[in-house]
C-alpha positions as CSV (number, residue, x, y, z in Angstrom):
1,M,-102.8,153.6,122.7
2,P,-103.6,151.0,125.4
3,G,-104.2,148.2,122.9
4,K,-100.7,148.5,121.4
5,R,-99.2,148.6,124.9
6,Q,-101.0,145.5,125.9
7,R,-99.9,143.6,122.8
8,A,-96.3,144.8,123.3
9,A,-96.4,143.6,126.8
10,G,-97.9,140.2,125.9
11,V,-101.0,140.8,128.0
12,A,-104.5,139.8,126.8
13,A,-107.3,142.4,127.0
14,K,-109.7,140.3,129.1
15,G,-109.3,138.2,132.2
16,P,-110.2,138.0,135.9
17,L,-109.3,140.9,138.2
18,I,-107.1,140.0,141.1
19,T,-106.1,142.2,144.1
20,G,-102.6,142.0,145.5
21,V,-99.4,143.8,146.3
22,L,-97.0,144.9,143.6
23,F,-93.2,144.2,143.9
24,R,-91.7,146.5,141.2
25,K,-88.2,145.8,139.9
26,S,-85.5,148.2,138.6
27,G,-86.4,147.5,135.0
28,G,-89.9,148.8,135.6
29,H,-91.6,145.4,135.5
30,G,-92.9,143.7,138.6
31,F,-94.9,140.9,140.2
32,V,-98.3,141.1,142.0
33,R,-98.7,138.8,145.0
34,P,-102.4,138.1,145.3
35,E,-104.2,138.6,148.6
36,G,-104.5,135.4,150.5
37,A,-101.4,133.8,148.8
38,L,-99.9,131.1,151.0
39,P,-96.9,132.5,153.0
40,G,-93.6,131.7,151.5
41,R,-95.1,130.6,148.1
42,R,-94.5,132.4,144.8
43,D,-96.5,130.1,142.5
44,S,-99.4,132.4,142.3
45,D,-97.4,135.6,141.6
46,I,-98.6,137.5,138.5
47,Y,-95.9,139.0,136.2
48,V,-96.6,142.6,135.1
49,P,-94.5,144.0,132.2
50,A,-93.2,147.5,132.6
51,A,-95.6,148.9,130.0
52,A,-98.6,147.3,131.8
53,A,-97.6,148.6,135.3
54,G,-99.0,152.1,134.9
55,D,-98.1,154.5,137.8
56,A,-98.1,151.8,140.5
57,A,-95.1,151.8,142.8
58,N,-93.3,149.1,144.8
59,G,-95.5,148.0,147.7
60,D,-98.8,149.4,146.4
61,T,-102.0,147.4,146.7
62,V,-103.4,147.1,143.1
63,A,-106.0,145.5,141.0
64,V,-104.5,143.5,138.1
65,R,-106.3,141.9,135.2
66,V,-104.9,138.5,134.5
67,S,-104.4,137.5,130.9
68,H,-105.2,134.2,129.4
69,A,-102.0,134.4,127.4
70,R,-98.6,133.7,128.9
71,D,-95.4,135.7,128.5
72,V,-93.1,133.4,126.6
73,R,-90.1,134.6,128.5
74,R,-91.5,133.8,132.0
75,P,-93.5,130.9,133.5
76,G,-96.8,131.7,135.2
77,P,-99.6,134.2,134.6
78,A,-99.1,137.7,133.3
79,G,-101.3,140.7,133.8
80,E,-102.0,144.4,133.5
81,I,-102.5,146.8,136.5
82,I,-106.0,148.4,136.1
83,K,-106.1,150.4,139.3
84,V,-104.0,151.4,142.3
85,I,-106.2,150.6,145.3
86,A,-103.9,151.9,148.1
87,R,-100.5,153.5,148.0
88,H,-97.8,151.9,150.1
89,T,-96.2,155.3,150.5
90,T,-96.0,158.7,148.8
91,R,-92.6,159.6,150.3
92,F,-89.4,158.5,148.6
93,V,-85.7,159.1,149.0
94,G,-83.6,160.2,146.1
95,T,-80.8,162.5,144.8
96,Y,-81.5,166.1,143.9
97,H,-80.1,167.6,140.7
98,E,-80.9,170.5,138.3
99,S,-81.4,170.6,134.6
100,L,-82.5,173.5,132.4
101,G,-83.7,175.5,135.3
102,V,-85.8,172.7,136.8
103,G,-85.2,170.7,139.9
104,W,-85.3,166.9,139.7
105,V,-85.1,163.9,142.0
106,T,-83.9,160.5,140.9
107,V,-85.4,158.1,143.4
108,D,-83.1,155.5,144.9
109,A,-83.3,151.8,144.3
110,D,-86.4,150.3,142.7
111,G,-89.0,152.7,144.0
112,L,-90.1,154.5,140.8
113,P,-89.5,153.8,137.1
114,R,-88.6,157.5,136.2
115,K,-87.4,160.7,137.8
116,V,-89.6,163.2,139.5
117,A,-89.8,167.0,138.8
118,V,-89.8,169.1,142.0
119,G,-90.2,172.6,140.5
120,D,-87.9,175.5,141.3
121,P,-84.2,174.8,141.8
122,G,-83.0,175.1,145.4
123,A,-86.4,174.1,146.8
124,K,-86.1,173.6,150.6
125,G,-82.5,174.7,150.2
126,A,-81.5,171.5,148.3
127,R,-78.2,171.6,146.5
128,E,-76.8,169.5,143.7
129,H,-76.3,165.8,144.8
130,D,-78.1,166.3,148.1
131,K,-80.1,163.3,149.4
132,V,-83.7,164.4,149.8
133,V,-87.1,163.1,150.8
134,V,-89.7,163.8,148.1
135,E,-93.5,163.7,148.5
136,I,-95.0,162.5,145.2
137,V,-97.9,164.5,143.7
138,R,-98.1,162.6,140.4
139,F,-96.5,159.2,140.1
140,P,-94.4,158.5,137.1
141,T,-94.9,155.7,134.6
142,V,-92.4,154.3,132.1
143,F,-93.8,156.8,129.6
144,R,-93.7,160.0,131.6
145,D,-91.9,161.7,134.5
146,G,-93.5,162.2,137.9
147,E,-94.1,165.4,139.9
148,G,-93.4,166.0,143.6
149,V,-92.3,168.3,146.4
150,I,-89.2,168.1,148.5
151,S,-90.2,167.7,152.1
152,E,-86.8,167.2,153.8
153,V,-83.1,167.6,152.9
154,L,-81.0,164.8,154.5
155,G,-77.5,166.1,153.5
156,K,-74.8,165.7,151.0
157,T,-74.3,162.3,149.4
158,G,-71.3,160.5,151.1
159,E,-71.3,162.5,154.3
160,P,-71.3,160.3,157.5
161,G,-74.8,159.3,158.6
162,V,-76.6,160.6,155.4
163,D,-76.7,157.0,154.0
164,T,-78.3,155.8,157.2
165,L,-80.9,158.6,157.2
166,S,-81.6,157.7,153.5
167,I,-82.3,154.1,154.3
168,I,-84.4,155.0,157.4
169,H,-86.7,157.2,155.2
170,E,-86.6,154.9,152.2
171,F,-87.9,151.9,154.2
172,T,-90.1,154.0,156.5
173,L,-88.3,152.7,159.6
174,P,-89.7,153.9,163.0
175,G,-88.4,157.1,164.5
176,P,-88.3,158.2,168.2
177,F,-90.8,156.6,170.6
178,P,-94.0,158.7,171.3
179,E,-94.1,160.3,174.7
180,E,-97.0,158.1,175.9
181,V,-95.0,155.0,175.2
182,L,-92.0,156.4,177.1
183,E,-94.3,157.3,180.0
184,D,-95.7,153.8,180.1
185,A,-92.1,152.4,180.4
186,R,-91.2,155.0,183.1
187,Q,-94.1,153.9,185.2
188,H,-92.9,150.2,185.1
189,A,-89.4,151.4,186.0
190,A,-90.8,153.3,189.0
191,R,-92.7,150.2,190.3
192,F,-89.9,147.6,189.8
193,D,-87.7,146.9,192.8
194,E,-86.2,143.5,192.1
195,S,-88.3,141.8,194.8
196,I,-89.6,138.4,193.8
197,E,-93.4,138.5,193.5
198,A,-95.8,135.8,194.6
199,G,-96.2,133.0,192.1
200,R,-92.7,133.4,190.6
201,R,-90.1,130.6,191.3
202,D,-86.9,131.9,192.9
203,C,-84.0,130.6,190.9
204,T,-81.5,133.3,192.0
205,D,-79.2,130.6,193.6
206,R,-78.7,128.7,190.3
207,V,-75.5,129.0,188.2
208,V,-76.8,131.0,185.3
209,I,-74.8,132.8,182.6
210,T,-75.3,134.9,179.5
211,I,-73.2,134.8,176.3
212,D,-73.6,137.7,173.9
213,P,-71.6,139.9,171.4
214,I,-69.0,142.0,173.2
215,D,-70.8,145.2,172.5
216,A,-74.4,144.0,173.3
217,R,-76.5,146.3,175.4
218,D,-79.5,144.0,176.0
219,F,-79.4,140.4,177.3
220,D,-82.6,138.5,176.6
221,D,-81.4,134.9,177.2
222,A,-79.4,133.1,179.8
223,I,-78.5,129.4,180.3
224,S,-78.2,126.9,183.2
225,L,-77.4,123.2,182.8
226,E,-77.2,120.4,185.2
227,R,-76.7,116.6,185.1
228,I,-79.5,114.8,187.0
229,E,-80.4,111.3,187.8
230,R,-79.8,108.5,185.3
231,G,-77.2,110.7,183.6
232,H,-79.9,112.9,182.1
233,W,-79.5,116.6,181.4
234,L,-81.7,119.5,182.7
235,L,-81.3,122.5,180.4
236,G,-82.7,125.8,181.6
237,V,-83.2,128.4,178.9
238,H,-84.1,131.6,180.7
239,I,-85.7,134.3,178.6
240,A,-86.5,137.9,179.7
241,D,-90.1,138.2,180.9
242,V,-90.9,141.1,178.6
243,A,-94.7,140.4,178.9
244,H,-94.5,141.4,182.6
245,F,-93.8,144.9,181.5
246,V,-95.5,145.1,178.1
247,V,-99.2,144.6,178.9
248,E,-101.4,143.6,176.0
249,G,-103.2,146.6,174.6
250,S,-101.0,149.1,176.4
251,P,-99.1,152.0,174.6
252,L,-95.9,149.9,174.9
253,D,-97.6,146.9,173.3
254,Q,-99.3,148.9,170.5
255,E,-95.9,150.5,169.6
256,A,-94.1,147.2,169.7
257,A,-96.7,145.6,167.4
258,A,-96.4,148.5,164.9
259,R,-92.6,148.0,164.8
260,G,-92.6,144.2,164.8
261,T,-88.9,143.9,165.3
262,S,-85.8,145.7,166.2
263,V,-83.7,146.9,163.2
264,Y,-79.9,146.4,163.4
265,L,-78.2,148.9,161.2
266,P,-74.3,149.1,161.0
267,D,-74.2,152.3,163.0
268,R,-77.3,152.2,165.2
269,V,-80.2,150.1,166.4
270,I,-83.8,151.0,166.0
271,P,-85.3,149.1,169.0
272,M,-88.7,147.5,169.2
273,L,-89.0,148.6,172.8
274,P,-87.8,151.7,174.6
275,E,-84.3,151.3,176.2
276,I,-85.9,151.6,179.7
277,I,-87.3,148.2,179.0
278,S,-84.9,146.6,176.6
279,N,-81.6,147.7,178.1
280,N,-82.7,147.8,181.8
281,L,-85.8,146.3,183.3
282,A,-86.1,143.3,181.0
283,S,-82.3,142.9,180.3
284,L,-80.8,139.9,182.2
285,Q,-77.9,141.9,183.5
286,P,-75.3,140.1,185.7
287,G,-75.7,140.5,189.5
288,R,-79.3,141.8,189.1
289,V,-82.5,140.1,190.0
290,R,-84.5,139.8,186.8
291,Y,-87.8,138.3,185.8
292,A,-87.7,135.4,183.3
293,R,-89.7,132.7,181.5
294,S,-87.6,129.6,182.1
295,C,-88.0,126.7,179.7
296,W,-86.8,123.6,181.5
297,I,-85.9,120.8,179.1
298,E,-84.9,117.3,180.2
299,F,-82.8,115.3,177.7
300,A,-81.7,111.7,178.0
301,A,-77.9,111.0,178.1
302,D,-77.9,110.6,174.3
303,G,-79.7,113.9,173.8
304,A,-83.2,112.5,173.2
305,F,-86.0,114.8,174.3
306,V,-87.8,113.6,177.5
307,A,-90.0,116.4,178.9
308,A,-90.3,120.2,179.1
309,E,-92.1,122.8,181.1
310,V,-92.1,126.6,181.3
311,Q,-92.2,128.6,184.5
312,R,-92.3,132.2,185.6
313,T,-89.0,132.7,187.5
314,A,-86.6,135.2,189.0
315,I,-82.9,134.7,188.1
316,R,-79.6,136.4,188.8
317,S,-77.0,135.9,186.1
318,C,-73.6,135.3,187.8
319,R,-71.4,136.0,184.7
320,R,-71.7,137.8,181.4
321,F,-69.6,136.3,178.7
322,A,-68.7,137.6,175.3
323,Y,-68.5,135.0,172.5
324,E,-64.8,135.6,172.1
325,E,-64.2,134.7,175.8
326,V,-66.1,131.4,175.5
327,D,-64.1,130.6,172.3
328,V,-60.9,131.0,174.3
329,F,-62.2,128.5,176.9
330,L,-63.3,126.1,174.2
331,D,-59.9,126.1,172.6
332,N,-58.3,125.4,176.0
333,P,-60.6,124.5,178.9
334,A,-57.7,124.8,181.3
335,T,-57.1,128.4,180.3
336,R,-56.7,131.0,183.1
337,S,-56.8,134.0,180.7
338,V,-60.5,134.3,181.1
339,E,-61.6,134.7,184.8
340,M,-64.5,132.5,186.1
341,T,-65.4,130.5,189.1
342,A,-65.1,126.7,189.2
343,D,-68.9,126.4,189.0
344,V,-69.1,128.5,185.8
345,R,-66.1,126.6,184.3
346,D,-67.9,123.3,184.9
347,L,-71.1,124.8,183.4
348,L,-69.3,125.9,180.2
349,G,-67.9,122.4,179.8
350,R,-71.4,120.8,180.2
351,M,-72.8,123.3,177.7
352,R,-70.1,122.4,175.1
353,D,-70.8,118.6,175.6
354,L,-74.7,118.8,175.4
355,S,-74.7,121.2,172.4
356,R,-72.5,118.8,170.4
357,V,-74.8,115.9,171.2
358,L,-77.9,117.9,170.2
359,R,-76.3,119.2,167.0
360,A,-75.4,115.7,165.9
361,R,-79.0,114.6,166.6
362,R,-80.4,117.5,164.6
363,S,-78.1,116.7,161.7
364,A,-79.2,113.1,161.8
365,K,-82.8,114.3,161.4
366,G,-81.8,116.1,158.2
367,A,-81.5,119.7,159.4
368,L,-79.8,122.0,156.9
369,E,-76.9,124.2,157.9
370,L,-76.2,126.9,155.3
371,A,-72.9,128.7,155.3
372,M,-74.2,132.2,154.5
373,P,-71.6,134.9,155.1
374,E,-72.8,137.8,157.2
375,V,-71.0,141.0,156.3
376,K,-70.2,143.3,159.2
377,I,-69.2,146.9,158.6
378,D,-66.2,148.4,160.6
379,L,-66.6,152.1,161.5
380,D,-64.1,154.6,162.9
381,R,-64.8,157.0,165.7
382,D,-66.2,159.6,163.3
383,G,-68.7,157.1,161.7
384,H,-66.7,156.6,158.5
385,V,-66.4,153.1,157.1
386,S,-62.9,151.8,157.8
387,G,-63.5,148.3,156.3
388,A,-65.7,145.3,156.5
389,H,-65.4,141.6,157.2
390,V,-67.4,138.4,157.2
391,E,-68.4,137.2,160.6
392,I,-67.3,133.7,161.5
393,N,-69.9,131.5,163.2
394,T,-67.7,130.0,165.9
395,E,-68.6,127.2,168.3
396,S,-69.6,129.6,171.1
397,H,-72.3,130.9,168.7
398,K,-73.4,127.4,167.8
399,I,-73.8,126.5,171.5
400,I,-76.2,129.3,172.1
401,E,-78.0,128.7,168.8
402,E,-78.5,125.0,169.6
403,F,-80.1,125.8,173.0
404,M,-82.3,128.5,171.5
405,L,-83.5,126.1,168.9
406,S,-84.3,123.5,171.6
407,A,-86.3,126.0,173.6
408,N,-88.2,127.3,170.6
409,E,-89.1,123.7,169.6
410,A,-90.0,122.7,173.2
411,V,-92.4,125.7,173.7
412,A,-94.1,125.0,170.3
413,W,-94.6,121.4,171.3
414,L,-96.1,122.4,174.7
415,L,-98.6,124.8,173.1
416,S,-99.5,122.5,170.3
417,E,-100.1,119.5,172.7
418,A,-102.3,121.7,174.8
419,G,-104.4,122.8,171.8
420,I,-103.4,126.5,172.2
421,P,-103.4,128.4,168.9
422,F,-100.1,130.4,168.5
423,L,-97.8,132.1,166.0
424,R,-95.6,129.4,164.6
425,R,-92.4,129.9,162.7
426,I,-93.2,128.1,159.4
427,H,-90.7,127.1,156.7
428,P,-92.7,125.5,153.9
429,Q,-91.5,122.5,151.9
430,P,-89.6,123.7,148.8
431,D,-91.0,123.6,145.3
432,P,-90.0,120.3,143.6
433,R,-89.5,122.2,140.3
434,K,-86.9,124.5,142.0
435,L,-85.1,121.5,143.5
436,R,-84.9,119.8,140.1
437,Q,-83.3,123.0,138.7
438,L,-80.9,123.0,141.7
439,T,-80.0,119.4,141.0
440,E,-79.2,120.3,137.4
441,F,-77.2,123.4,138.4
442,V,-74.9,121.7,140.9
443,S,-74.4,118.7,138.6
444,E,-73.0,121.1,136.0
445,L,-70.6,122.4,138.7
446,G,-69.2,119.0,139.1
447,F,-71.1,117.8,142.2
448,E,-72.3,114.2,141.9
449,V,-75.7,114.2,143.6
450,D,-78.9,112.3,143.4
451,S,-82.2,114.1,143.3
452,L,-82.1,117.0,145.7
453,E,-85.8,116.5,146.5
454,S,-84.4,114.5,149.4
455,R,-83.5,116.6,152.4
456,F,-80.6,114.3,153.2
457,E,-79.2,114.7,149.7
458,L,-79.5,118.5,150.2
459,Q,-77.7,118.1,153.5
460,R,-74.9,116.0,151.8
461,L,-74.5,118.7,149.1
462,L,-74.1,121.4,151.6
463,E,-71.4,119.4,153.4
464,M,-69.6,118.4,150.2
465,S,-69.4,122.1,149.1
466,R,-68.3,123.5,152.4
467,D,-64.5,123.4,151.7
468,R,-64.8,124.0,148.0
469,P,-64.3,127.3,146.1
470,E,-68.0,127.1,145.0
471,V,-69.2,127.1,148.6
472,H,-71.0,130.4,148.5
473,A,-72.4,129.9,145.0
474,V,-73.9,126.5,146.0
475,H,-75.2,127.6,149.4
476,Y,-76.8,130.7,147.8
477,A,-78.4,128.5,145.1
478,V,-79.8,126.2,147.8
479,L,-81.2,129.2,149.7
480,R,-82.9,130.6,146.6
481,S,-84.5,127.2,146.1
482,L,-86.1,127.2,149.5
483,A,-89.2,129.1,150.5
484,R,-89.0,132.0,152.9
485,A,-89.7,131.3,156.6
486,V,-92.8,133.2,157.8
487,Y,-95.1,133.6,160.8
488,G,-98.5,132.1,161.0
489,P,-100.8,129.8,163.0
490,Q,-101.0,127.1,160.4
491,P,-99.9,123.7,161.8
492,E,-96.9,123.4,159.4
493,G,-93.4,122.5,160.3
494,H,-90.0,124.1,159.6
495,F,-88.3,122.4,156.6
496,A,-84.7,123.7,157.1
497,L,-84.6,122.7,160.8
498,A,-86.3,119.4,160.2
499,S,-88.9,120.3,162.9
500,D,-92.5,119.4,162.8
501,C,-93.5,122.1,165.2
502,Y,-91.5,125.3,165.8
503,C,-92.0,128.9,167.0
504,H,-90.0,131.9,168.2
505,F,-89.9,132.2,171.9
506,T,-86.3,133.3,172.8
507,S,-86.1,137.0,171.8
508,P,-89.1,138.9,173.1
509,I,-87.0,142.1,173.5
510,R,-86.5,142.4,169.8
511,R,-89.3,140.3,168.1
512,Y,-93.0,140.8,168.6
513,P,-94.0,137.2,167.6
514,D,-91.9,135.9,170.6
515,L,-93.9,138.3,172.9
516,T,-97.2,136.8,171.6
517,V,-95.9,133.3,172.4
518,H,-95.1,134.3,176.0
519,R,-98.7,135.5,176.4
520,R,-100.0,132.2,175.0
521,L,-97.9,130.5,177.7
522,D,-99.6,132.7,180.3
523,A,-103.0,131.5,179.0
524,L,-101.8,127.9,179.2
525,G,-100.7,128.4,182.8
526,K,-104.1,129.8,183.7
527,G,-105.9,127.0,182.0
528,Q,-107.4,129.3,179.4
529,R,-107.7,128.7,175.6
530,P,-107.3,132.0,173.8
531,P,-109.0,132.3,170.4
532,S,-107.1,132.1,167.1
533,D,-108.9,135.2,165.7
534,G,-106.4,137.6,164.1
535,L,-103.4,135.3,164.2
536,V,-103.3,134.9,160.4
537,D,-103.2,138.7,159.9
538,L,-100.8,139.2,162.8
539,G,-98.4,136.6,161.2
540,L,-98.6,138.3,157.9
541,A,-97.9,141.7,159.4
542,C,-94.9,140.4,161.5
543,S,-93.5,138.7,158.4
544,Q,-93.7,141.9,156.4
545,L,-92.1,143.9,159.1
546,E,-89.3,141.3,159.4
547,R,-88.7,141.5,155.6
548,R,-88.6,145.3,155.8
549,A,-86.0,145.2,158.5
550,E,-83.9,142.6,156.7
551,A,-84.0,144.6,153.4
552,A,-83.1,147.8,155.1
553,E,-80.1,146.2,156.9
554,R,-78.9,144.6,153.7
555,E,-79.3,147.7,151.6
556,L,-77.4,149.9,154.1
557,V,-74.5,147.4,154.3
558,K,-74.3,147.5,150.5
559,L,-74.4,151.3,150.5
560,K,-71.7,151.7,153.1
561,L,-69.5,149.2,151.2
562,L,-70.0,151.3,148.0
563,L,-69.0,154.5,149.9
564,F,-65.9,152.7,151.1
565,L,-65.0,151.5,147.5
566,Q,-65.6,155.0,146.1
567,S,-62.3,156.1,147.5
568,R,-60.5,153.0,146.2
569,V,-61.1,153.2,142.5
570,G,-58.1,151.7,140.8
571,E,-57.2,149.4,143.6
572,V,-56.8,145.6,143.0
573,M,-58.6,143.0,145.1
574,E,-59.0,139.3,145.3
575,A,-62.5,138.1,144.5
576,V,-64.5,135.0,143.7
577,V,-67.1,134.6,140.9
578,T,-70.5,134.4,142.6
579,G,-72.7,134.6,139.5
580,V,-72.4,134.2,135.7
581,E,-74.7,135.9,133.2
582,A,-74.6,136.5,129.5
583,F,-73.7,140.2,130.2
584,G,-70.8,139.5,132.6
585,L,-69.6,138.1,135.9
586,F,-70.8,138.9,139.4
587,V,-67.9,138.8,141.9
588,Q,-67.5,139.3,145.7
589,G,-64.3,140.4,147.3
590,I,-62.5,138.0,149.7
591,D,-60.8,140.4,152.1
592,L,-63.4,143.1,151.6
593,P,-66.8,141.4,150.9
594,A,-68.1,144.0,148.4
595,E,-70.0,142.8,145.4
596,G,-70.1,144.1,141.8
597,L,-70.2,143.3,138.1
598,V,-67.4,142.6,135.7
599,P,-69.1,143.5,132.4
600,R,-68.6,141.1,129.5
601,D,-67.1,143.8,127.3
602,S,-64.3,144.4,129.8
603,L,-63.1,140.7,129.6
604,P,-60.1,139.8,127.5
605,D,-60.8,140.2,123.8
606,D,-62.5,137.1,122.6
607,R,-65.9,135.7,121.4
608,Y,-67.7,134.5,124.4
609,R,-70.4,131.9,124.6
610,Y,-72.8,131.9,127.6
611,D,-73.7,128.4,128.9
612,R,-76.6,128.8,131.3
613,R,-76.6,125.2,132.5
614,S,-72.9,125.2,133.5
615,H,-72.9,128.9,134.5
616,M,-69.9,129.6,132.3
617,L,-68.7,132.3,129.9
618,A,-66.4,130.4,127.6
619,G,-64.1,132.2,125.1
620,H,-62.4,130.5,122.1
621,R,-58.9,131.3,123.3
622,A,-57.1,129.2,126.0
623,G,-57.7,130.5,129.5
624,N,-60.7,132.7,128.6
625,S,-63.4,130.6,130.4
626,F,-65.0,131.8,133.6
627,R,-67.4,129.9,135.8
628,L,-68.9,130.0,139.2
629,G,-66.4,129.7,142.1
630,D,-63.4,130.9,140.1
631,R,-60.9,133.0,141.9
632,V,-60.0,136.3,140.1
633,R,-58.1,139.5,140.7
634,V,-60.2,142.6,139.9
635,V,-59.7,146.3,139.7
636,V,-62.3,148.6,141.2
637,A,-63.3,150.5,138.0
638,K,-66.4,152.5,138.9
639,V,-68.8,153.1,141.8
640,D,-72.3,154.5,141.2
641,L,-74.0,155.5,144.5
642,E,-77.3,156.5,142.9
643,R,-77.7,153.1,141.2
644,R,-76.0,151.4,144.1
645,S,-73.7,149.4,142.0
646,A,-70.0,148.8,141.5
647,E,-68.1,147.9,138.4
648,F,-64.9,145.8,138.4
649,H,-62.5,145.0,135.6
650,L,-60.4,141.9,135.4
651,E,-56.7,142.1,136.2
652,S,-55.8,138.5,136.2
653,R,-57.3,135.2,137.3
654,Q,-56.3,132.2,139.4
655,R,-58.2,129.0,138.8
656,R,-58.2,126.8,141.9
657,P,-58.2,123.0,141.5
658,R,-61.7,121.6,142.0
659,G,-62.2,120.3,145.5
660,K,-59.5,122.4,147.2
661,A,-60.5,124.5,150.2
662,S,-60.7,128.2,149.7
663,E,-59.1,130.7,152.0
664,K,-61.0,132.0,154.9
665,P,-61.8,135.7,154.6
666,K,-59.6,138.0,156.6
667,G,-60.7,141.2,158.1
668,S,-60.9,143.3,161.2
669,P,-61.9,141.4,164.3
670,K,-64.3,144.2,165.4
671,A,-67.7,145.3,164.1
672,L,-70.4,147.4,165.5
673,K,-73.3,145.0,166.2
674,R,-75.1,146.4,169.3
675,G,-77.3,143.4,169.6
676,K,-77.5,139.6,169.5
677,R,-78.3,138.1,166.2
678,H,-79.3,134.5,165.5
679,R,-79.9,132.9,162.2
680,R,-83.2,134.1,160.8
681,W,-84.8,130.7,160.5
């Protein structure tokens, strides 16, 4: 009865056909993003009710008929999927179980709206609660189950490593490198002898250092810094010359383009390039001659930009620092607990001074600095989760970040001034409607702000909230109000960084867009002007691969935290309210940054009223009001690994006075990172 289904879904029978990609949600409904939609914008997304989505799955390319009517519950157009044009994948990860002599797979996350029948019990040797990969033969709809075949058994749910394998298959992350790609890398290794080739500037006598995580295996950026005439600064940002080894069109290049980015999971790294390149030939290891692209930036004494150029160089890093070592120096520049030469000690002092000057100038331009906690998983020797903590962004991190931002902006300026088309890092202006909603939201929280359509008022809000209990709620709300940063050749700026022209240049070992920028610099050096053909599609592909990596990393952290919580049901933990809905409270632990829901029916007996504007659940009895930013004590009540959710119950609550600083999260000082991470702007 298609007519009834259409009326039930609020979709008109006639309207234009639009082609796009479906993003399906756990409730069965979804949104179709039309082909050609502007990167970072959601205005043109078409809402598809569950009953109108047919058998389309998340990520499929579909044809959707847009209705003339609107769904009263949601702004924007609605539609019905008429046809699946191309499947994103036919392989899904799920949990195997048996019922009435039939094997079934319940697919993880939001992949499919219903379970999938897989025939005889024990297919492929699968046992109850095993994680499996299923190949879909008939896709399910909200009205019928699907059919499929088990293609691989990953192992028992909860065993070390099974969660990682599940995420790798779920997000179709890359596997081992093909032999032809490894052979390409081996040939470069055989030819490289650390001699300095003609046309490459010898900078091996300069004081150059690297600063990375303590367990980093690849080093793609190094720093030098001098004071020159008139009190000016000469900053050298030396980036691994990956393009020297990864020749355009070669097997290495084709594989790197297909991967787009390295993926940093809690217990492993899936690299963009083979380790022969990423951890050896192109890695700026201390005491070794390494090829680099050096971006030289001259600043006036007050940090004003004067000039920049990029050269092909050879450098020799004289010291590898961990962030923790640099922080010890910054706390006490006279310390002798960290060994270094006098030249290196002076360099660190200059780096501290210039980074503070540059950071102040960037802030004065209206750059936004979001305090977004990054959760790090702690693993024991057997791969079990032993805990988790929020990583602190210390001054040593900020020094490197500031210099990377400067180099990225300088390179983008050089290419733009020369008229060279290149992949920019674009962060579009936010939607004014979302900023008006944000203004209303934070006003209800007690923050006195003018219109947040002003970047400087946004900046003031972020600073005001930084030492308040609502800090994470406010910063998350600001982030949700902003568009997503993307790659593309469009001459647009970067809103969050207050930059008119920006690109990614500093991480070619782990990001393909950076490698393309290095090649454009080659063309500039040769006096060539490469065409812009294909840059739009390349930007879209790189943006999608970046989103895939981010989603996989985020989902695996969540899953590992749930596995850790599963053995702690009944324990009490301190938490903060990070979201308020009519059905309950979302909370995040303070010492252990796990997230979950406190259902409304588990709150103290009362009649609760949900106030959307003030983000509050208010009871009639004294003390039974809950709002964003409140501190609470919760009990771990239930963990559901299949649904990837945790349920907490309230034990007691502690309201903190408004405006008082919240505690800093505690936690283990160590986490497995295996690679340098910078903010994803």
